[in-house]
C-alpha angles and dihedrals in degrees: 000000000000122000103204095157122028107270093006106104119183109212111219102178141348122227123199131208120311093020129139107227122183142126096267092190089052090052094047093045093039089228135124116280119253091219140043130240111224127188108224091192137027106294143180107227129191112206124193137157122260090236094056091047091050089051090050095051091045091054098038114053093189091056090050090052091049091050091051093049091047092050093047093050100038106029102033110024096038099033100048096062090047090055092047093047090051090060101034108033132067122246088251092058093045088049089054091051092049090045089055089067095069094172089062100029095056091056096056128090118231093248091053090052092048091048091049091050090048094240137109122263088249092057089047091054090054092050092049090050092051092049094040091233 
């Protein structure tokens, strides 16, 4: 997420178990990330440098193929619709879509959901009332 104001985190995306989360542009450009990655629950995290990872995928063709497939699936196929939805759908519709993933939805706090949707907690309360959630 982004921390634009102290204590006001803007949630960009939620990752579930067994996911690879990173700032891909930061890795590619070898520059610091413009956002933080925050674990919302107890997590086991593997940290490695971009250089070591590049060396591994250069030396191990199967790992390189896995990385390409993972990026295609999780950073292109999944992310593109999210970006389109952010511009074209209402917060109410995006809330319904997030709500459909109960496994993830039930683990999130209301302020995290509001931030992710780009609305205030008060606006989220109104949406929840309208939808009877």
